[in-house]
N, CA, C and O atoms as a Tinker XYZ file with bonds, in Angstrom:
   476  protein
     1  N     15.876000    4.567000   21.063000    73     2
     2  CA    15.982000    3.792000   19.825000    64     1     3
     3  C     16.165000    4.771000   18.672000    63     2     4     5
     4  O     15.388000    5.712000   18.512000    81     3
     5  N     17.193000    4.539000   17.880000    73     3     6
     6  CA    17.411000    5.493000   16.795000    64     5     7
     7  C     16.377000    5.313000   15.685000    63     6     8     9
     8  O     15.675000    4.304000   15.629000    81     7
     9  N     16.297000    6.308000   14.807000    73     7    10
    10  CA    15.258000    6.346000   13.779000    64     9    11
    11  C     15.274000    5.172000   12.820000    63    10    12    13
    12  O     14.215000    4.669000   12.444000    81    11
    13  N     16.467000    4.723000   12.414000    73    11    14
    14  CA    16.545000    3.613000   11.452000    64    13    15
    15  C     16.072000    2.301000   12.072000    63    14    16    17
    16  O     15.380000    1.522000   11.416000    81    15
    17  N     16.436000    2.052000   13.321000    73    15    18
    18  CA    15.997000    0.830000   14.001000    64    17    19
    19  C     14.477000    0.847000   14.149000    63    18    20    21
    20  O     13.818000   -0.168000   13.926000    81    19
    21  N     13.925000    1.993000   14.523000    73    19    22
    22  CA    12.468000    2.137000   14.654000    64    21    23
    23  C     11.783000    1.896000   13.307000    63    22    24    25
    24  O     10.753000    1.226000   13.243000    81    23
    25  N     12.352000    2.440000   12.241000    73    23    26
    26  CA    11.773000    2.266000   10.909000    64    25    27
    27  C     11.823000    0.802000   10.483000    63    26    28    29
    28  O     10.857000    0.292000    9.916000    81    27
    29  N     12.938000    0.120000   10.749000    73    27    30
    30  CA    13.055000   -1.311000   10.424000    64    29    31
    31  C     12.039000   -2.114000   11.228000    63    30    32    33
    32  O     11.411000   -3.027000   10.691000    81    31
    33  N     11.871000   -1.787000   12.507000    73    31    34
    34  CA    10.900000   -2.498000   13.351000    64    33    35
    35  C      9.480000   -2.302000   12.830000    63    34    36    37
    36  O      8.697000   -3.251000   12.792000    81    35
    37  N      9.145000   -1.084000   12.431000    73    35    38
    38  CA     7.823000   -0.812000   11.853000    64    37    39
    39  C      7.644000   -1.640000   10.583000    63    38    40    41
    40  O      6.592000   -2.247000   10.377000    81    39
    41  N      8.673000   -1.666000    9.730000    73    39    42
    42  CA     8.607000   -2.460000    8.504000    64    41    43
    43  C      8.411000   -3.937000    8.782000    63    42    44    45
    44  O      7.650000   -4.606000    8.083000    81    43
    45  N      9.092000   -4.454000    9.797000    73    43    46
    46  CA     8.960000   -5.867000   10.160000    64    45    47
    47  C      7.529000   -6.188000   10.581000    63    46    48    49
    48  O      6.939000   -7.153000   10.096000    81    47
    49  N      6.976000   -5.386000   11.474000    73    47    50
    50  CA     5.609000   -5.627000   11.964000    64    49    51
    51  C      4.612000   -5.545000   10.816000    63    50    52    53
    52  O      3.754000   -6.415000   10.674000    81    51
    53  N      4.721000   -4.505000    9.998000    73    51    54
    54  CA     3.772000   -4.364000    8.891000    64    53    55
    55  C      3.966000   -5.453000    7.841000    63    54    56    57
    56  O      2.990000   -5.934000    7.264000    81    55
    57  N      5.211000   -5.847000    7.587000    73    55    58
    58  CA     5.465000   -6.943000    6.653000    64    57    59
    59  C      4.811000   -8.232000    7.114000    63    58    60    61
    60  O      4.223000   -8.956000    6.311000    81    59
    61  N      4.909000   -8.522000    8.407000    73    59    62
    62  CA     4.239000   -9.709000    8.960000    64    61    63
    63  C      2.730000   -9.615000    8.769000    63    62    64    65
    64  O      2.082000  -10.597000    8.407000    81    63
    65  N      2.173000   -8.435000    9.012000    73    63    66
    66  CA     0.724000   -8.258000    8.873000    64    65    67
    67  C      0.282000   -8.460000    7.429000    63    66    68    69
    68  O     -0.746000   -9.089000    7.178000    81    67
    69  N      1.050000   -7.933000    6.478000    73    67    70
    70  CA     0.703000   -8.092000    5.060000    64    69    71
    71  C      0.807000   -9.556000    4.653000    63    70    72    73
    72  O     -0.089000  -10.078000    3.988000    81    71
    73  N      1.892000  -10.226000    5.045000    73    71    74
    74  CA     2.061000  -11.641000    4.707000    64    73    75
    75  C      0.986000  -12.524000    5.300000    63    74    76    77
    76  O      0.571000  -13.504000    4.682000    81    75
    77  N      0.532000  -12.186000    6.491000    73    75    78
    78  CA    -0.471000  -12.982000    7.195000    64    77    79
    79  C     -1.882000  -12.721000    6.694000    63    78    80    81
    80  O     -2.663000  -13.659000    6.534000    81    79
    81  N     -2.220000  -11.462000    6.443000    73    79    82
    82  CA    -3.619000  -11.096000    6.189000    64    81    83
    83  C     -3.919000  -10.670000    4.761000    63    82    84    85
    84  O     -5.082000  -10.662000    4.360000    81    83
    85  N     -2.919000  -10.323000    3.997000    73    83    86
    86  CA    -3.044000   -9.740000    2.662000    64    85    87
    87  C     -3.764000   -8.400000    2.676000    63    86    88    89
    88  O     -4.147000   -7.895000    1.621000    81    87
    89  N     -3.953000   -7.818000    3.854000    73    87    90
    90  CA    -4.511000   -6.467000    3.903000    64    89    91
    91  C     -3.540000   -5.578000    3.152000    63    90    92    93
    92  O     -2.328000   -5.660000    3.352000    81    91
    93  N     -4.056000   -4.760000    2.319000    73    91    94
    94  CA    -3.252000   -3.949000    1.414000    64    93    95
    95  C     -2.072000   -3.292000    2.108000    63    94    96    97
    96  O     -2.232000   -2.546000    3.074000    81    95
    97  N     -0.892000   -3.585000    1.600000    73    95    98
    98  CA     0.285000   -2.946000    2.184000    64    97    99
    99  C      0.199000   -1.446000    1.998000    63    98   100   101
   100  O      0.710000   -0.685000    2.819000    81    99
   101  N     -0.447000   -1.013000    0.917000    73    99   102
   102  CA    -0.610000    0.420000    0.701000    64   101   103
   103  C     -1.391000    1.080000    1.810000    63   102   104   105
   104  O     -1.004000    2.142000    2.297000    81   103
   105  N     -2.481000    0.468000    2.215000    73   103   106
   106  CA    -3.304000    1.044000    3.280000    64   105   107
   107  C     -2.563000    1.077000    4.599000    63   106   108   109
   108  O     -2.553000    2.101000    5.282000    81   107
   109  N     -1.945000   -0.029000    4.961000    73   107   110
   110  CA    -1.236000   -0.092000    6.239000    64   109   111
   111  C     -0.052000    0.861000    6.266000    63   110   112   113
   112  O      0.113000    1.635000    7.209000    81   111
   113  N      0.762000    0.799000    5.237000    73   111   114
   114  CA     1.959000    1.625000    5.229000    64   113   115
   115  C      1.621000    3.102000    5.078000    63   114   116   117
   116  O      2.285000    3.943000    5.685000    81   115
   117  N      0.610000    3.439000    4.289000    73   115   118
   118  CA     0.225000    4.849000    4.156000    64   117   119
   119  C     -0.178000    5.415000    5.506000    63   118   120   121
   120  O      0.196000    6.536000    5.853000    81   119
   121  N     -0.932000    4.649000    6.257000    73   119   122
   122  CA    -1.348000    5.092000    7.585000    64   121   123
   123  C     -0.136000    5.311000    8.487000    63   122   124   125
   124  O     -0.057000    6.317000    9.193000    81   123
   125  N      0.796000    4.380000    8.465000    73   123   126
   126  CA     2.004000    4.509000    9.290000    64   125   127
   127  C      2.861000    5.681000    8.815000    63   126   128   129
   128  O      3.369000    6.449000    9.633000    81   127
   129  N      3.022000    5.821000    7.510000    73   127   130
   130  CA     3.818000    6.933000    6.992000    64   129   131
   131  C      3.214000    8.275000    7.384000    63   130   132   133
   132  O      3.941000    9.211000    7.715000    81   131
   133  N      1.885000    8.372000    7.348000    73   131   134
   134  CA     1.221000    9.620000    7.743000    64   133   135
   135  C      1.372000    9.866000    9.236000    63   134   136   137
   136  O      1.464000   11.015000    9.667000    81   135
   137  N      1.398000    8.804000   10.027000    73   135   138
   138  CA     1.435000    8.936000   11.480000    64   137   139
   139  C      2.839000    9.216000   12.012000    63   138   140   141
   140  O      3.008000   10.079000   12.873000    81   139
   141  N      3.842000    8.503000   11.515000    73   139   142
   142  CA     5.174000    8.557000   12.118000    64   141   143
   143  C      6.206000    9.381000   11.353000    63   142   144   145
   144  O      7.239000    9.741000   11.918000    81   143
   145  N      5.954000    9.681000   10.105000    73   143   146
   146  CA     6.955000   10.378000    9.304000    64   145   147
   147  C      6.353000   11.648000    8.716000    63   146   148   149
   148  O      5.189000   11.667000    8.318000    81   147
   149  N      7.137000   12.682000    8.667000    73   147   150
   150  CA     6.681000   13.970000    8.143000    64   149   151
   151  C      6.952000   14.015000    6.635000    63   150   152   153
   152  O      7.978000   14.531000    6.193000    81   151
   153  N      6.029000   13.473000    5.868000    73   151   154
   154  CA     6.167000   13.472000    4.412000    64   153   155
   155  C      5.039000   14.282000    3.802000    63   154   156   157
   156  O      3.903000   14.229000    4.272000    81   155
   157  N      5.359000   15.043000    2.742000    73   155   158
   158  CA     4.250000   15.678000    2.040000    64   157   159
   159  C      3.494000   14.586000    1.289000    63   158   160   161
   160  O      3.994000   13.471000    1.140000    81   159
   161  N      2.314000   14.900000    0.826000    73   159   162
   162  CA     1.425000   13.882000    0.250000    64   161   163
   163  C      2.039000   13.172000   -0.945000    63   162   164   165
   164  O      1.875000   11.962000   -1.099000    81   163
   165  N      2.740000   13.909000   -1.787000    73   163   166
   166  CA     3.339000   13.276000   -2.970000    64   165   167
   167  C      4.454000   12.310000   -2.575000    63   166   168   169
   168  O      4.547000   11.211000   -3.122000    81   167
   169  N      5.295000   12.714000   -1.633000    73   167   170
   170  CA     6.366000   11.826000   -1.148000    64   169   171
   171  C      5.771000   10.617000   -0.443000    63   170   172   173
   172  O      6.300000    9.511000   -0.548000    81   171
   173  N      4.674000   10.823000    0.273000    73   171   174
   174  CA     3.997000    9.719000    0.952000    64   173   175
   175  C      3.562000    8.678000   -0.074000    63   174   176   177
   176  O      3.812000    7.486000    0.104000    81   175
   177  N      2.916000    9.122000   -1.142000    73   175   178
   178  CA     2.437000    8.203000   -2.178000    64   177   179
   179  C      3.612000    7.503000   -2.856000    63   178   180   181
   180  O      3.591000    6.282000   -3.016000    81   179
   181  N      4.630000    8.253000   -3.256000    73   179   182
   182  CA     5.783000    7.661000   -3.930000    64   181   183
   183  C      6.543000    6.678000   -3.055000    63   182   184   185
   184  O      6.935000    5.605000   -3.514000    81   183
   185  N      6.753000    7.047000   -1.789000    73   183   186
   186  CA     7.449000    6.170000   -0.846000    64   185   187
   187  C      6.649000    4.902000   -0.612000    63   186   188   189
   188  O      7.200000    3.801000   -0.601000    81   187
   189  N      5.351000    5.061000   -0.428000    73   187   190
   190  CA     4.485000    3.919000   -0.164000    64   189   191
   191  C      4.452000    2.958000   -1.347000    63   190   192   193
   192  O      4.560000    1.745000   -1.166000    81   191
   193  N      4.307000    3.485000   -2.537000    73   191   194
   194  CA     4.233000    2.626000   -3.724000    64   193   195
   195  C      5.556000    1.891000   -3.950000    63   194   196   197
   196  O      5.559000    0.708000   -4.291000    81   195
   197  N      6.667000    2.582000   -3.762000    73   195   198
   198  CA     7.966000    1.957000   -3.989000    64   197   199
   199  C      8.235000    0.837000   -2.993000    63   198   200   201
   200  O      8.678000   -0.244000   -3.380000    81   199
   201  N      7.970000    1.087000   -1.708000    73   199   202
   202  CA     8.193000    0.016000   -0.730000    64   201   203
   203  C      7.232000   -1.134000   -0.975000    63   202   204   205
   204  O      7.595000   -2.296000   -0.789000    81   203
   205  N      5.999000   -0.823000   -1.395000    73   203   206
   206  CA     5.007000   -1.873000   -1.647000    64   205   207
   207  C      5.439000   -2.768000   -2.806000    63   206   208   209
   208  O      5.261000   -3.985000   -2.754000    81   207
   209  N      6.004000   -2.165000   -3.847000    73   207   210
   210  CA     6.442000   -2.957000   -4.999000    64   209   211
   211  C      7.494000   -3.981000   -4.584000    63   210   212   213
   212  O      7.452000   -5.137000   -5.006000    81   211
   213  N      8.428000   -3.548000   -3.760000    73   211   214
   214  CA     9.482000   -4.459000   -3.298000    64   213   215
   215  C      8.894000   -5.518000   -2.368000    63   214   216   217
   216  O      9.149000   -6.711000   -2.535000    81   215
   217  N      8.110000   -5.078000   -1.393000    73   215   218
   218  CA     7.502000   -5.998000   -0.429000    64   217   219
   219  C      6.613000   -7.024000   -1.125000    63   218   220   221
   220  O      6.692000   -8.219000   -0.840000    81   219
   221  N      5.780000   -6.557000   -2.027000    73   219   222
   222  CA     4.844000   -7.464000   -2.686000    64   221   223
   223  C      5.537000   -8.413000   -3.651000    63   222   224   225
   224  O      5.025000   -9.497000   -3.929000    81   223
   225  N      6.696000   -8.017000   -4.164000    73   223   226
   226  CA     7.480000   -8.943000   -4.981000    64   225   227
   227  C      7.857000  -10.181000   -4.181000    63   226   228   229
   228  O      7.712000  -11.307000   -4.657000    81   227
   229  N      8.345000   -9.965000   -2.958000    73   227   230
   230  CA     8.706000  -11.093000   -2.094000    64   229   231
   231  C      7.471000  -11.867000   -1.638000    63   230   232   233
   232  O      7.482000  -13.098000   -1.601000    81   231
   233  N      6.413000  -11.147000   -1.294000    73   231   234
   234  CA     5.172000  -11.804000   -0.872000    64   233   235
   235  C      4.616000  -12.658000   -2.006000    63   234   236   237
   236  O      4.145000  -13.772000   -1.778000    81   235
   237  N      4.672000  -12.133000   -3.225000    73   235   238
   238  CA     4.185000  -12.879000   -4.390000    64   237   239
   239  C      4.968000  -14.168000   -4.591000    63   238   240   241
   240  O      4.385000  -15.211000   -4.885000    81   239
   241  N      6.280000  -14.101000   -4.435000    73   239   242
   242  CA     7.095000  -15.317000   -4.575000    64   241   243
   243  C      6.654000  -16.389000   -3.585000    63   242   244   245
   244  O      6.583000  -17.568000   -3.930000    81   243
   245  N      6.360000  -15.977000   -2.364000    73   243   246
   246  CA     5.881000  -16.930000   -1.359000    64   245   247
   247  C      4.582000  -17.584000   -1.776000    63   246   248   249
   248  O      4.431000  -18.801000   -1.666000    81   247
   249  N      3.640000  -16.780000   -2.255000    73   247   250
   250  CA     2.343000  -17.338000   -2.647000    64   249   251
   251  C      2.439000  -18.149000   -3.938000    63   250   252   253
   252  O      1.712000  -19.129000   -4.105000    81   251
   253  N      3.322000  -17.756000   -4.848000    73   251   254
   254  CA     3.534000  -18.567000   -6.050000    64   253   255
   255  C      4.078000  -19.940000   -5.674000    63   254   256   257
   256  O      3.670000  -20.948000   -6.249000    81   255
   257  N      4.998000  -19.984000   -4.711000    73   255   258
   258  CA     5.561000  -21.273000   -4.294000    64   257   259
   259  C      4.531000  -22.145000   -3.580000    63   258   260   261
   260  O      4.672000  -23.367000   -3.539000    81   259
   261  N      3.497000  -21.521000   -3.018000    73   259   262
   262  CA     2.430000  -22.269000   -2.333000    64   261   263
   263  C      1.253000  -22.595000   -3.262000    63   262   264   265
   264  O      0.295000  -23.248000   -2.847000    81   263
   265  N      1.328000  -22.142000   -4.512000    73   263   266
   266  CA     0.243000  -22.328000   -5.497000    64   265   267
   267  C     -1.075000  -21.729000   -5.015000    63   266   268   269
   268  O     -2.135000  -22.332000   -5.181000    81   267
   269  N     -1.005000  -20.543000   -4.420000    73   267   270
   270  CA    -2.220000  -19.880000   -3.927000    64   269   271
   271  C     -2.568000  -18.652000   -4.771000    63   270   272   273
   272  O     -3.119000  -17.680000   -4.256000    81   271
   273  N     -2.244000  -18.698000   -6.067000    73   271   274
   274  CA    -2.518000  -17.581000   -6.971000    64   273   275
   275  C     -3.533000  -18.029000   -8.014000    63   274   276   277
   276  O     -3.357000  -19.076000   -8.637000    81   275
   277  N     -4.586000  -17.257000   -8.209000    73   275   278
   278  CA    -5.582000  -17.536000   -9.245000    64   277   279
   279  C     -5.298000  -16.619000  -10.440000    63   278   280   281
   280  O     -5.693000  -15.453000  -10.452000    81   279
   281  N     -4.607000  -17.169000  -11.437000    73   279   282
   282  CA    -4.197000  -16.377000  -12.596000    64   281   283
   283  C     -5.376000  -15.873000  -13.417000    63   282   284   285
   284  O     -5.244000  -14.882000  -14.134000    81   283
   285  N     -6.532000  -16.541000  -13.325000    73   283   286
   286  CA    -7.714000  -16.075000  -14.056000    64   285   287
   287  C     -8.209000  -14.737000  -13.515000    63   286   288   289
   288  O     -8.923000  -14.013000  -14.209000    81   287
   289  N     -7.841000  -14.410000  -12.299000    73   287   290
   290  CA    -8.190000  -13.115000  -11.708000    64   289   291
   291  C     -7.029000  -12.133000  -11.858000    63   290   292   293
   292  O     -7.239000  -10.957000  -12.154000    81   291
   293  N     -5.807000  -12.619000  -11.654000    73   291   294
   294  CA    -4.635000  -11.742000  -11.669000    64   293   295
   295  C     -4.465000  -11.037000  -13.013000    63   294   296   297
   296  O     -4.262000   -9.824000  -13.048000    81   295
   297  N     -4.545000  -11.770000  -14.106000    73   295   298
   298  CA    -4.258000  -11.186000  -15.420000    64   297   299
   299  C     -5.242000  -10.074000  -15.787000    63   298   300   301
   300  O     -4.790000   -9.003000  -16.194000    81   299
   301  N     -6.565000  -10.264000  -15.667000    73   299   302
   302  CA    -7.463000   -9.145000  -15.972000    64   301   303
   303  C     -7.271000   -7.941000  -15.033000    63   302   304   305
   304  O     -7.422000   -6.793000  -15.452000    81   303
   305  N     -6.940000   -8.211000  -13.774000    73   303   306
   306  CA    -6.686000   -7.098000  -12.851000    64   305   307
   307  C     -5.465000   -6.310000  -13.323000    63   306   308   309
   308  O     -5.481000   -5.079000  -13.308000    81   307
   309  N     -4.412000   -7.006000  -13.740000    73   307   310
   310  CA    -3.229000   -6.315000  -14.265000    64   309   311
   311  C     -3.583000   -5.459000  -15.468000    63   310   312   313
   312  O     -3.135000   -4.318000  -15.579000    81   311
   313  N     -4.387000   -6.010000  -16.371000    73   311   314
   314  CA    -4.744000   -5.288000  -17.591000    64   313   315
   315  C     -5.419000   -3.953000  -17.259000    63   314   316   317
   316  O     -5.165000   -2.950000  -17.925000    81   315
   317  N     -6.262000   -3.938000  -16.249000    73   315   318
   318  CA    -6.902000   -2.690000  -15.841000    64   317   319
   319  C     -6.039000   -1.833000  -14.939000    63   318   320   321
   320  O     -6.094000   -0.605000  -15.010000    81   319
   321  N     -5.244000   -2.467000  -14.092000    73   319   322
   322  CA    -4.469000   -1.728000  -13.092000    64   321   323
   323  C     -3.319000   -0.926000  -13.683000    63   322   324   325
   324  O     -3.060000    0.192000  -13.237000    81   323
   325  N     -2.632000   -1.467000  -14.666000    73   323   326
   326  CA    -1.455000   -0.779000  -15.202000    64   325   327
   327  C     -1.821000    0.589000  -15.775000    63   326   328   329
   328  O     -1.181000    1.574000  -15.404000    81   327
   329  N     -2.814000    0.704000  -16.656000    73   327   330
   330  CA    -3.175000    2.051000  -17.121000    64   329   331
   331  C     -3.697000    2.937000  -15.982000    63   330   332   333
   332  O     -3.455000    4.143000  -15.967000    81   331
   333  N     -4.408000    2.333000  -15.038000    73   331   334
   334  CA    -4.912000    3.099000  -13.900000    64   333   335
   335  C     -3.789000    3.670000  -13.054000    63   334   336   337
   336  O     -3.864000    4.817000  -12.613000    81   335
   337  N     -2.747000    2.879000  -12.823000    73   335   338
   338  CA    -1.592000    3.345000  -12.044000    64   337   339
   339  C     -0.858000    4.459000  -12.782000    63   338   340   341
   340  O     -0.437000    5.438000  -12.166000    81   339
   341  N     -0.704000    4.316000  -14.078000    73   339   342
   342  CA    -0.024000    5.357000  -14.851000    64   341   343
   343  C     -0.791000    6.676000  -14.784000    63   342   344   345
   344  O     -0.193000    7.735000  -14.593000    81   343
   345  N     -2.108000    6.613000  -14.940000    73   343   346
   346  CA    -2.929000    7.822000  -14.843000    64   345   347
   347  C     -2.894000    8.390000  -13.428000    63   346   348   349
   348  O     -2.734000    9.597000  -13.245000    81   347
   349  N     -3.042000    7.530000  -12.435000    73   347   350
   350  CA    -3.017000    7.981000  -11.045000    64   349   351
   351  C     -1.702000    8.654000  -10.677000    63   350   352   353
   352  O     -1.697000    9.636000   -9.935000    81   351
   353  N     -0.584000    8.135000  -11.188000    73   351   354
   354  CA     0.727000    8.737000  -10.914000    64   353   355
   355  C      0.814000   10.143000  -11.492000    63   354   356   357
   356  O      1.353000   11.049000  -10.856000    81   355
   357  N      0.288000   10.322000  -12.692000    73   355   358
   358  CA     0.277000   11.661000  -13.306000    64   357   359
   359  C     -0.615000   12.612000  -12.517000    63   358   360   361
   360  O     -0.245000   13.760000  -12.273000    81   359
   361  N     -1.790000   12.128000  -12.118000    73   359   362
   362  CA    -2.705000   12.970000  -11.342000    64   361   363
   363  C     -2.083000   13.370000  -10.008000    63   362   364   365
   364  O     -2.304000   14.481000   -9.526000    81   363
   365  N     -1.312000   12.476000   -9.417000    73   363   366
   366  CA    -0.663000   12.748000   -8.129000    64   365   367
   367  C      0.282000   13.944000   -8.230000    63   366   368   369
   368  O      0.401000   14.722000   -7.284000    81   367
   369  N      0.949000   14.091000   -9.365000    73   367   370
   370  CA     1.880000   15.206000   -9.556000    64   369   371
   371  C      1.171000   16.553000   -9.520000    63   370   372   373
   372  O      1.767000   17.558000   -9.135000    81   371
   373  N     -0.091000   16.580000   -9.918000    73   371   374
   374  CA    -0.807000   17.846000  -10.050000    64   373   375
   375  C     -1.852000   18.081000   -8.969000    63   374   376   377
   376  O     -2.409000   19.175000   -8.875000    81   375
   377  N     -2.121000   17.081000   -8.163000    73   375   378
   378  CA    -3.160000   17.207000   -7.129000    64   377   379
   379  C     -2.667000   18.101000   -5.994000    63   378   380   381
   380  O     -1.507000   18.007000   -5.592000    81   379
   381  N     -3.528000   18.958000   -5.480000    73   379   382
   382  CA    -3.155000   19.762000   -4.314000    64   381   383
   383  C     -2.881000   18.851000   -3.112000    63   382   384   385
   384  O     -3.565000   17.845000   -2.920000    81   383
   385  N     -1.879000   19.211000   -2.309000    73   383   386
   386  CA    -1.471000   18.406000   -1.155000    64   385   387
   387  C     -2.641000   18.069000   -0.239000    63   386   388   389
   388  O     -2.833000   16.912000    0.135000    81   387
   389  N     -3.409000   19.070000    0.114000    73   387   390
   390  CA    -4.508000   18.870000    1.066000    64   389   391
   391  C     -5.558000   17.914000    0.498000    63   390   392   393
   392  O     -6.052000   17.039000    1.210000    81   391
   393  N     -5.895000   18.076000   -0.767000    73   391   394
   394  CA    -6.894000   17.208000   -1.399000    64   393   395
   395  C     -6.390000   15.767000   -1.467000    63   394   396   397
   396  O     -7.153000   14.829000   -1.236000    81   395
   397  N     -5.119000   15.594000   -1.781000    73   395   398
   398  CA    -4.545000   14.252000   -1.870000    64   397   399
   399  C     -4.532000   13.578000   -0.499000    63   398   400   401
   400  O     -4.859000   12.397000   -0.384000    81   399
   401  N     -4.159000   14.319000    0.534000    73   399   402
   402  CA    -4.153000   13.767000    1.897000    64   401   403
   403  C     -5.581000   13.397000    2.315000    63   402   404   405
   404  O     -5.790000   12.359000    2.943000    81   403
   405  N     -6.547000   14.225000    1.977000    73   403   406
   406  CA    -7.948000   13.935000    2.303000    64   405   407
   407  C     -8.410000   12.675000    1.567000    63   406   408   409
   408  O     -9.096000   11.836000    2.151000    81   407
   409  N     -8.044000   12.536000    0.306000    73   407   410
   410  CA    -8.414000   11.352000   -0.472000    64   409   411
   411  C     -7.824000   10.088000    0.155000    63   410   412   413
   412  O     -8.509000    9.071000    0.263000    81   411
   413  N     -6.568000   10.150000    0.565000    73   411   414
   414  CA    -5.941000    9.004000    1.233000    64   413   415
   415  C     -6.708000    8.655000    2.500000    63   414   416   417
   416  O     -6.976000    7.484000    2.768000    81   415
   417  N     -7.060000    9.670000    3.277000    73   415   418
   418  CA    -7.822000    9.473000    4.513000    64   417   419
   419  C     -9.161000    8.784000    4.223000    63   418   420   421
   420  O     -9.521000    7.821000    4.899000    81   419
   421  N     -9.889000    9.272000    3.228000    73   419   422
   422  CA   -11.199000    8.704000    2.887000    64   421   423
   423  C    -11.054000    7.247000    2.451000    63   422   424   425
   424  O    -11.863000    6.402000    2.833000    81   423
   425  N    -10.042000    6.955000    1.663000    73   423   426
   426  CA    -9.827000    5.579000    1.209000    64   425   427
   427  C     -9.513000    4.669000    2.393000    63   426   428   429
   428  O    -10.049000    3.564000    2.481000    81   427
   429  N     -8.655000    5.117000    3.302000    73   427   430
   430  CA    -8.320000    4.303000    4.476000    64   429   431
   431  C     -9.543000    4.044000    5.346000    63   430   432   433
   432  O     -9.733000    2.926000    5.826000    81   431
   433  N    -10.368000    5.056000    5.555000    73   431   434
   434  CA   -11.586000    4.892000    6.357000    64   433   435
   435  C    -12.541000    3.924000    5.661000    63   434   436   437
   436  O    -13.123000    3.053000    6.308000    81   435
   437  N    -12.702000    4.073000    4.353000    73   435   438
   438  CA   -13.612000    3.210000    3.599000    64   437   439
   439  C    -13.155000    1.754000    3.644000    63   438   440   441
   440  O    -13.966000    0.854000    3.864000    81   439
   441  N    -11.859000    1.520000    3.436000    73   439   442
   442  CA   -11.327000    0.154000    3.485000    64   441   443
   443  C    -11.515000   -0.432000    4.882000    63   442   444   445
   444  O    -11.905000   -1.591000    5.025000    81   443
   445  N    -11.240000    0.367000    5.905000    73   443   446
   446  CA   -11.416000   -0.106000    7.289000    64   445   447
   447  C    -12.867000   -0.468000    7.561000    63   446   448   449
   448  O    -13.152000   -1.519000    8.135000    81   447
   449  N    -13.779000    0.393000    7.154000    73   447   450
   450  CA   -15.215000    0.156000    7.339000    64   449   451
   451  C    -15.625000   -1.147000    6.654000    63   450   452   453
   452  O    -16.339000   -1.969000    7.229000    81   451
   453  N    -15.164000   -1.316000    5.429000    73   451   454
   454  CA   -15.511000   -2.512000    4.656000    64   453   455
   455  C    -14.975000   -3.772000    5.334000    63   454   456   457
   456  O    -15.670000   -4.787000    5.393000    81   455
   457  N    -13.752000   -3.713000    5.844000    73   455   458
   458  CA   -13.172000   -4.875000    6.527000    64   457   459
   459  C    -13.964000   -5.238000    7.774000    63   458   460   461
   460  O    -14.199000   -6.416000    8.045000    81   459
   461  N    -14.370000   -4.238000    8.524000    73   459   462
   462  CA   -15.125000   -4.489000    9.753000    64   461   463
   463  C    -16.485000   -5.095000    9.438000    63   462   464   465
   464  O    -16.927000   -6.018000   10.123000    81   463
   465  N    -17.146000   -4.586000    8.413000    73   463   466
   466  CA   -18.510000   -5.024000    8.123000    64   465   467
   467  C    -18.605000   -6.241000    7.210000    63   466   468   469
   468  O    -19.702000   -6.740000    6.960000    81   467
   469  N    -17.470000   -6.724000    6.710000    73   467   470
   470  CA   -17.517000   -7.952000    5.906000    64   469   471
   471  C    -17.073000   -9.161000    6.718000    63   470   472   473
   472  O    -17.120000  -10.291000    6.234000    81   471
   473  N    -16.649000   -8.925000    7.933000    73   471   474
   474  CA   -16.156000  -10.027000    8.782000    64   473   475
   475  C    -17.293000  -10.854000    9.335000    63   474   476
   476  O    -17.057000  -11.816000   10.066000    81   475
């Protein structure tokens, strides 16, 4: 199987998982990007965020059409998230590769732990 077909298949499976579970596309895709693709930490973050923005745009349209969005939560989250993302993007440019990869690892483990213990 050539690389592009494999990448599309991975995207399909993860897209289904995100649409079904709402588990953060960032967490799932970051794990896959670290496992299957040789990206440095900065490229991993940039690639993950860019694909997530596109994927979540389509996912959001689906949930908007189903009226499953609570705007009383979304708007305050946006207000805090936008400055946080801008700061995080700047920090990513200057963070050492190893430290950034370790931080991603810790976040993935923490999210996984939380999911297991909140079920």
